[in-house]
N, C-alpha and C positions, 0 to 999 in steps of 0.2 A: 467433554474441556472445553474449560473458557479462555478465550484467545485475548489476550492484553497485550496489542504492539508499543505500548506508553510506556510502562515500564513493571519493572521489578524489582526482587533484591538483585539478582540475576546480572539485569540491563537498565539501559534507558534507550529510549527509541526519542527525536524529538526531528520536525520537519522543515526546514528552511525554504522559504525560495529566493535560490539563490540570482535571480534575475532582479530581485528588488531588495535587495539590503541596503541600509544604509551603508555610511564611510567602513566602521567596523560594530560586529558584532559577536557577542562572548555568550557562548551556549553555555558556560559554564551549572547557572542553577536550574536552566532547563533540562541538560541533562545528568544533573547530579554527580560532577566530574568529581572524585578525589586525587588525583595520581596524576591528569595530565591536562598541559593549559589548551586553550584553544583559542584563537581567535580567526574570523573570519572578516579578509577586508576586502573591500572590493569599491576601486575608488575609477570614478570616472575620467573620460580620458585628458591630459594635461594636468589633474590633481595628485598630490600628495599631503606627506605629512608635515606640519609645519614646524616641526623639532626632531630633532633626534632624541632616541634616548638608548640606557644601558639596563642591565640588571643587576641584582648582586649575586645572585645563586643560578638563575635559568638561563640555559642555555637553548634558545630558539631553530626552529627549522621552517622557512617559509617556501610553501610548496604551490607554485604558479599551476593554478586551474584552466585560467585562460585569462587570454591577451599578452601586452607586452608591456615593459618599462625601465625602469634601472631600481637599483637599492646601493643606499651607500650605506657603507660602512668604512667606520674610522678614514672619511676623508676618499674614500676609491668610490668611484659611480661606477658602479655593472651590472651591468646589460641582463636583464631577465625577460623567457618569454616561456610561454606552456609548455611545460613538462619540466620545468625550473626545478632542481631542491637547492635550497641555499640554507646552512650549517652559518650558524651565527655563534660566539662564543658569548656568553653572559655581558663582560665589561663593556665587551667594541660597543659602540656607538651605532644607532642604525636606523634608517627612514628607507621610505621607498615610495615612487611614485609614479605612475599611467605614464603610459606612452602618449603624446599626439594625437595618437588617432586611433587608439584605440582603450575600453576598458581596462582594469586589471584585478582579475580574483582570485586572490591567495587565502591560503589558509597557513597562517601560523601557528605552528604547536611546540611543546614545550613540557619540560618535564617536571615534576614537581617533589619536592624533597619533603620532607614533614616538618609540620610545623609551619605549614601555609594554609589559607590565608590570618597571617598577624592579627588584622583587622579582621572582624566578625561579620561589619558592614561593607566590607571591600565588596566595589564589584567586578574583582577577578580572583580566579582561583588563586593564581601565585603574584603577593603584592611585594614584590620586591623591587620593583619598574623606578629607571631614574627617570624621568625627566629632564630634556636639558632645554630650557626654552629659549635660550640666549645661544642655541646651538641651529641656525636655522638653516636649514639646506640649502644648496646651491641656486636650485630651480625657484626658491623665493628670497634671497640673500638681498636684494634692493627694494621688498614689495613694504610700505611701509603698514596698510592693512594687516599684514603678518604681521610683522613686529607689534602694532598693537596689543594683537588680539593674543598673540604670546604673551606679552608683558599682561594681560590680565589675566592668561592661565595662571602667571605664576605668580602671580600678588594672592592667587583664590588660595594656589596649593601654599604659599608659606601662611596665610592666615589659618587654614585646615591646620598645616603640622604645629604650630603653636596650639589654637585651639587643643587637638590629642594631648602636646605637653603639660597644658594646664591642667586638663582632665588627669595626664595621670601623677603629676606632683600634687594634687588635690586628695588622690586615691593615696598616696603614700603619706600621706601625713593625717587622713583619717585614720589609716593603721596606726602608724605613729602612735596617734593616741589612744588607739584603744589595747597597745602595746605597755602605757604607761600605767 
């Protein structure tokens, strides 16, 4: 009998060093995920998302593994701590932040409907996220560095969207010419 602890057609196993993760780790490709989106969120004390986001279809559950902090949902700040699970509907705008004194480690899980990812180059299994770079959470509201960073992120997103749209237009034009 051969033991394979990493991958076969019925399972995939991966190991992550929870103590040394970056802010956001996406195990989508490493686990070969097909129907569930997972994010490993590891925030140092007093750090958090710099903008809110929502989704078109994905409902998410935030599972607090360790630490304390807050989750902002549609303008409401909700305290979270180890053992809490918070369900967030797709269209609700959300962001999280670690408490001033503790790290915050959260697993974010969401169901994936068929047809995702829509972009084969997507970093995430479900790529229906809608970042709102202009909606800065209250913990960074007046921070000029964060405002500038979010502006750069928004510009990058808009350029990428325009490039994708141009590619789709070019593809449509080529197909139309081939049909004529």
